[in-house]
C-alpha positions as semicolon CSV with decimal commas, in nm:
position;residue;x (nm);y (nm);z (nm)
1;X;2,873;0,455;1,543
2;X;3,172;0,193;1,528
3;X;3,532;0,323;1,497
4;X;3,757;0,149;1,222
5;X;3,937;-0,029;1,523
6;X;3,615;-0,169;1,652
7;X;3,496;-0,279;1,290
8;X;3,843;-0,452;1,235
9;X;3,781;-0,613;1,586
10;X;3,447;-0,748;1,501
11;X;3,563;-0,889;1,168
12;X;3,844;-1,071;1,327
13;X;3,607;-1,253;1,558
14;X;3,375;-1,333;1,279
15;X;3,688;-1,501;1,129
16;X;3,762;-1,696;1,473
17;X;3,424;-1,801;1,512
18;X;3,351;-1,907;1,180
19;X;3,685;-2,111;1,175
20;X;3,589;-2,289;1,524
21;X;3,255;-2,406;1,330
22;X;3,048;-2,150;1,537
23;X;2,757;-1,979;1,356
24;X;2,756;-1,606;1,280
25;X;2,447;-1,434;1,243
26;X;2,449;-1,136;0,990
27;X;2,397;-0,792;1,162
28;X;2,058;-0,666;1,105
29;X;2,019;-0,292;1,048
30;X;2,039;-0,066;1,391
31;X;1,835;0,221;1,214
32;X;1,598;0,199;0,930
33;X;1,527;0,473;0,668
34;X;1,132;0,447;0,517
35;X;1,092;0,584;0,168
36;X;0,701;0,660;0,101
37;X;0,642;0,735;-0,255
38;X;0,311;0,891;-0,149
39;X;0,170;1,243;0,059
40;X;0,148;1,172;0,446
41;X;-0,178;1,074;0,537
42;X;-0,236;0,799;0,288
43;X;-0,247;0,406;0,321
44;X;0,156;0,377;0,238
45;X;0,233;0,646;0,529
46;X;0,030;0,468;0,759
47;X;0,210;0,129;0,682
48;X;0,547;0,314;0,715
49;X;0,440;0,474;1,065
50;X;0,289;0,131;1,187
51;X;0,623;-0,034;1,105
52;X;0,801;0,236;1,287
53;X;0,572;0,191;1,570
54;X;0,587;-0,194;1,579
55;X;0,974;-0,185;1,580
56;X;0,987;0,047;1,851
57;X;0,740;-0,120;2,075
58;X;0,930;-0,436;2,053
59;X;1,241;-0,282;2,081
60;X;1,419;-0,408;1,761
61;X;1,506;-0,092;1,589
62;X;1,431;0,260;1,782
63;X;1,613;0,514;1,491
64;X;1,403;0,591;1,190
65;X;1,431;0,823;0,910
66;X;1,069;0,868;0,737
67;X;1,104;1,041;0,354
68;X;0,806;1,113;0,149
69;X;0,838;1,160;-0,256
70;X;0,460;1,153;-0,352
71;X;0,296;1,171;-0,717
72;X;0,127;0,936;-0,982
73;X;0,086;0,661;-0,729
74;X;0,468;0,609;-0,678
75;X;0,556;0,631;-1,074
76;X;0,726;0,980;-0,939
77;X;0,898;0,829;-0,627
78;X;1,030;0,487;-0,757
79;X;1,259;0,657;-0,995
80;X;1,420;0,867;-0,707
81;X;1,448;0,547;-0,485
82;X;1,605;0,338;-0,765
83;X;1,873;0,610;-0,854
84;X;1,942;0,772;-0,509
85;X;1,913;0,461;-0,257
86;X;2,166;0,200;-0,448
87;X;2,331;-0,036;-0,221
88;X;2,164;0,080;0,114
89;X;2,083;-0,188;0,328
90;X;1,922;-0,008;0,580
91;X;1,656;0,151;0,345
92;X;1,298;0,014;0,254
93;X;1,027;0,148;0,014
94;X;0,672;0,106;0,073
95;X;0,470;-0,014;-0,219
96;X;0,206;-0,230;-0,319
97;X;-0,088;-0,297;-0,551
98;X;-0,142;0,091;-0,628
99;X;0,213;0,126;-0,745
100;X;0,158;-0,195;-0,983
101;X;-0,136;-0,048;-1,129
102;X;0,010;0,309;-1,160
103;X;0,342;0,195;-1,323
104;X;0,125;0,015;-1,576
105;X;-0,120;0,269;-1,655
106;X;0,146;0,549;-1,685
107;X;0,400;0,329;-1,875
108;X;0,656;0,396;-1,650
109;X;1,007;0,330;-1,773
110;X;1,096;0,225;-1,418
111;X;0,953;-0,108;-1,303
112;X;0,931;-0,292;-0,972
113;X;1,174;-0,552;-1,140
114;X;1,456;-0,280;-1,049
115;X;1,408;-0,296;-0,682
116;X;1,444;-0,588;-0,456
117;X;1,087;-0,749;-0,330
118;X;1,117;-0,788;0,039
119;X;0,779;-0,856;0,229
120;X;0,415;-0,840;0,129
121;X;0,265;-0,744;0,462
122;X;-0,092;-0,672;0,481
123;X;-0,435;-0,666;0,272
124;X;-0,713;-0,425;0,288
125;X;-1,076;-0,411;0,181
126;X;-1,146;-0,083;-0,030
127;X;-1,477;0,106;0,102
128;X;-1,678;0,325;-0,093
129;X;-1,770;0,644;0,117
130;X;-2,006;0,986;0,065
131;X;-1,988;1,306;0,282
132;X;-2,237;1,297;0,555
133;X;-2,470;1,529;0,396
134;X;-2,488;1,352;0,054
135;X;-2,810;1,267;-0,066
136;X;-2,675;0,883;-0,167
137;X;-2,757;0,700;0,153
138;X;-2,705;0,394;0,029
139;X;-2,471;0,200;-0,235
140;X;-2,798;0,138;-0,452
141;X;-2,863;0,516;-0,445
142;X;-2,521;0,575;-0,610
143;X;-2,563;0,296;-0,843
144;X;-2,882;0,437;-0,968
145;X;-2,723;0,781;-1,025
146;X;-2,432;0,599;-1,220
147;X;-2,682;0,420;-1,423
148;X;-2,856;0,761;-1,505
149;X;-2,526;0,945;-1,602
150;X;-2,179;0,740;-1,512
151;X;-2,002;1,084;-1,588
152;X;-2,193;1,278;-1,331
153;X;-2,080;1,049;-1,037
154;X;-1,730;1,157;-0,944
155;X;-1,513;0,959;-0,761
156;X;-1,196;1,080;-0,535
157;X;-0,939;0,841;-0,505
158;X;-0,571;0,763;-0,519
159;X;-0,342;0,766;-0,837
160;X;-0,453;0,709;-1,143
161;X;-0,447;0,323;-1,254
162;X;-0,416;0,236;-0,830
163;X;-0,642;0,041;-0,660
164;X;-0,916;0,276;-0,631
165;X;-0,914;0,370;-0,976
166;X;-0,933;0,008;-1,078
167;X;-1,240;-0,045;-0,834
168;X;-1,411;0,217;-0,963
169;X;-1,386;0,085;-1,311
170;X;-1,465;-0,243;-1,222
171;X;-1,778;-0,126;-1,058
172;X;-1,874;0,040;-1,378
173;X;-1,830;-0,246;-1,572
174;X;-2,027;-0,479;-1,328
175;X;-2,308;-0,252;-1,405
176;X;-2,247;-0,265;-1,769
177;X;-2,156;0,101;-1,802
178;X;-1,828;0,218;-1,987
179;X;-1,552;0,241;-1,712
180;X;-1,377;0,475;-1,943
181;X;-1,656;0,718;-1,904
182;X;-1,616;0,706;-1,475
183;X;-1,523;1,052;-1,342
184;X;-1,242;0,950;-1,126
185;X;-1,027;1,226;-0,966
186;X;-0,667;1,106;-0,874
187;X;-0,512;1,256;-0,577
188;X;-0,159;1,184;-0,475
189;X;-0,281;1,058;-0,119
190;X;-0,539;0,998;0,129
191;X;-0,515;1,325;0,275
192;X;-0,599;1,530;-0,026
193;X;-0,863;1,254;-0,104
194;X;-1,057;1,310;0,219
195;X;-1,021;1,719;0,211
196;X;-1,203;1,670;-0,132
197;X;-1,471;1,482;0,023
198;X;-1,511;1,685;0,306
199;X;-1,531;2,005;0,116
200;X;-1,816;1,849;-0,135
201;X;-1,593;1,874;-0,430
202;X;-1,686;1,504;-0,532
203;X;-1,979;1,295;-0,516
204;X;-1,780;0,959;-0,356
205;X;-1,466;0,860;-0,265
206;X;-1,284;0,521;-0,280
207;X;-0,976;0,416;-0,055
208;X;-0,861;0,162;0,185
209;X;-1,064;0,124;0,497
210;X;-0,801;0,239;0,731
211;X;-0,761;0,579;0,548
212;X;-1,096;0,657;0,609
213;X;-1,161;0,500;0,933
214;X;-1,146;0,826;1,149
215;X;-1,351;1,040;0,931
216;X;-1,604;0,741;0,937
217;X;-1,621;0,713;1,313
218;X;-1,657;1,082;1,362
219;X;-1,967;1,055;1,164
220;X;-1,813;1,290;0,873
221;X;-1,811;1,027;0,595
222;X;-2,076;0,770;0,537
223;X;-1,967;0,433;0,427
224;X;-2,169;0,300;0,135
225;X;-2,005;-0,049;0,079
226;X;-1,686;-0,252;0,110
227;X;-1,504;-0,441;-0,145
228;X;-1,436;-0,775;0,086
229;X;-1,612;-1,098;0,034
230;X;-1,776;-1,051;0,368
231;X;-1,888;-0,773;0,563
232;X;-1,627;-0,618;0,808
233;X;-1,678;-0,593;1,195
234;X;-1,569;-0,230;1,223
235;X;-1,764;-0,091;0,935
236;X;-2,138;-0,068;0,909
237;X;-2,178;-0,126;0,527
238;X;-2,301;-0,391;0,330
239;X;-2,047;-0,562;0,053
240;X;-2,051;-0,451;-0,295
241;X;-2,218;-0,797;-0,382
242;X;-2,500;-0,740;-0,118
243;X;-2,568;-0,409;-0,318
244;X;-2,594;-0,603;-0,640
245;X;-2,219;-0,501;-0,768
246;X;-2,057;-0,852;-0,856
247;X;-1,726;-0,696;-0,743
248;X;-1,439;-0,824;-0,506
249;X;-1,113;-0,615;-0,444
250;X;-0,840;-0,627;-0,205
251;X;-0,544;-0,408;-0,151
252;X;-0,205;-0,545;-0,069
253;X;0,109;-0,350;0,073
254;X;0,450;-0,449;0,114
255;X;0,814;-0,326;0,147
256;X;1,103;-0,351;-0,129
257;X;1,463;-0,283;-0,073
258;X;1,694;-0,055;-0,274
259;X;1,861;-0,176;-0,601
260;X;2,204;-0,330;-0,555
261;X;2,197;-0,456;-0,209
262;X;2,393;-0,755;-0,135
263;X;2,221;-1,113;-0,085
264;X;2,316;-1,085;0,293
265;X;2,153;-0,712;0,314
266;X;1,882;-0,866;0,157
267;X;1,837;-1,147;0,382
268;X;1,859;-0,896;0,690
269;X;1,583;-0,714;0,586
270;X;1,339;-1,021;0,523
271;X;1,444;-1,137;0,874
272;X;1,373;-0,798;1,032
273;X;1,021;-0,807;0,850
274;X;0,963;-1,174;0,964
275;X;1,073;-1,053;1,316
276;X;0,862;-0,752;1,320
277;X;0,552;-0,945;1,189
278;X;0,585;-1,214;1,480
279;X;0,597;-0,925;1,742
280;X;0,311;-0,788;1,961
281;X;0,363;-0,471;1,814
282;X;0,263;-0,547;1,470
283;X;-0,041;-0,771;1,607
284;X;-0,168;-0,442;1,761
285;X;-0,116;-0,231;1,439
286;X;-0,278;-0,448;1,234
287;X;-0,578;-0,492;1,477
288;X;-0,578;-0,085;1,535
289;X;-0,569;-0,034;1,139
290;X;-0,832;-0,349;1,045
291;X;-0,572;-0,459;0,815
292;X;-0,525;-0,839;0,748
293;X;-0,165;-0,973;0,805
294;X;-0,066;-1,172;0,457
295;X;0,292;-1,212;0,533
296;X;0,490;-1,328;0,226
297;X;0,867;-1,274;0,202
298;X;1,158;-1,315;-0,035
299;X;1,139;-1,532;-0,355
300;X;0,766;-1,608;-0,279
301;X;0,699;-1,220;-0,283
302;X;0,900;-1,196;-0,614
303;X;0,693;-1,448;-0,783
304;X;0,384;-1,269;-0,652
305;X;0,475;-0,913;-0,766
306;X;0,564;-1,044;-1,108
307;X;0,235;-1,211;-1,124
308;X;0,039;-0,910;-1,013
309;X;0,197;-0,703;-1,280
310;X;0,069;-0,939;-1,542
311;X;-0,258;-0,965;-1,372
312;X;-0,320;-0,581;-1,331
313;X;-0,203;-0,491;-1,682
314;X;-0,488;-0,733;-1,814
315;X;-0,720;-0,556;-1,594
316;X;-0,635;-0,211;-1,679
317;X;-0,650;-0,282;-2,045
318;X;-0,968;-0,421;-2,022
319;X;-1,113;-0,125;-1,839
320;X;-0,957;0,109;-2,100
321;X;-0,722;0,258;-1,832
322;X;-0,394;0,140;-1,979
323;X;-0,211;0,386;-2,197
């Protein structure tokens, strides 16, 4: 902790250096609070833990606090983040495509325009899985069951209106079925969705590949198809297109700063994410989780988020998922 005397000395030194023409770098956060608007075990929680692991490994930051506020794909946590973290330059919130869809679907009064876009970090394909003992051996088996009665094939996934829900609706529409009749069961995170699958409470599950990876490797869940344009090296399953479903979808995740932070604090957080993304720790996390690194920061990321809100609003309206 810096004392008042130390703070004044540093401020005086910065003034002297600036007057002498010596550039002074802004002080990056020495600790980081990570706000996760979802339950432990899901993709956002994994993203938070990977950020922490990467920053620790590269000795960039070693002090962390992770806070979870799950519910409705971020529609519960976002208002809490906005109201309680104002001006906190050492705090980030995890978010992504799931939150965009959930906020639109739930007609949330609080939007992503009330937080500060810092960086898009990862992209991840979705995977459709079934319990190991499921009668559905292939994606084509699941498709046939959906065609017979779409309402009898239940899907476990994340929040209503999120990426998983969107994919279920897109699959139904591509098959010529009514997306509004899809039996989609929304959970607050990957952990509860996995429990429902392993307990044979639903027919199938949809989530990011990383969320189901361990259960797939353990043989407890069987992957039927992935939503990527090409097959994945670490998942033994065809693409949806190969299975006769003309659909592709990628789930992105990133971080946002608190409302009311200064321009310098925003720049510090952007620089922190850029430094992390260039380090060996983050590269290891990407490879370990099977994520694609799709770094986009600052104003370019803000533009991307604004465009995503428009795009996802149109998709949800088309699928009958927008309230």
